[in-house]
N, C-alpha and C positions, 0 to 999 in steps of 0.2 A: 555504559553504553552512551555512543554518540551518534550523530546524524549520519554520518559516513558509514559506520558499522551498521546501522540499522538499515540503511539504504542497500548496503551490499547483501544484507540477509535476505531482504524482500526480493531483490534482483536475481539472487541465487536460485530462489524458489518460484519465480513467476517471471515468464517473459515480458518486459515492459518496453513500450515504446518511448514512454516518459515516466521518470520517476522523481519527485522531490520530497525530500524528508527534512523536516525543522522542528525544534523543540527544545525543551530545557533540561533534559536528561531523564525526567519522568513523564512528562506529558508531551506526545508526539502529534504532529500533524502531517499528513501524506497526501500527495496528489499522485494518483497512479493510473496510467492510460496503458491497457493491455487488450490485444485481441482475444484473449482468454476470456474476457468479459461478455462477448457477443452472445446475445440470447439469454443472458443472465440477470436476474433482477438484484437489486441492490444489497439485499442480504446475501445472497450467494457470492456476489463480489466480494463483500468483505469477508466473507469465510475463506475464500481463496487467499485473501492477504493476510488474515490471522494464521491459516495454515502454515504459512512460510516462517512464522515465528515460534511455532512449536511450543516447547516448555517454557520459552522466554516470557511468554504472555501468562502462563500458568503459575510460575514462580516469582512474578512481579518484576523481574529484570526489565520488562516493558510495562510499565503501570497503565499507561493509557494512550491508545492511538486513535486519533480522529481521522477520518480519510474521506477523500472525494474520489470516485472511480469512473472512468470514462473509457469508452471503447475509443478506438482511433478516430472513427467518423465522428463521435460525439466530441472529441478533443478538437477536431479540425473545424467542426461547426461552431464551437465556442470561440475559438480563435479569430473567425472570420467576422 
């Protein structure tokens, strides 16, 4: 697994306005901005991202994924 592949997998399952993934091959960090997070709490947002990984997270192909999730409005406010 590499960052580009992981980013592609997440993007294929979740419409993202911004997505950045970095890591060392086992431990990953993602910043995900999606309108699909509107009205959802942190745990529900994380579940949406994990759902894109399917079996990859269960089989340890993706060992650990830390993430920050934002709605487009939250992301715009953070950038301001």
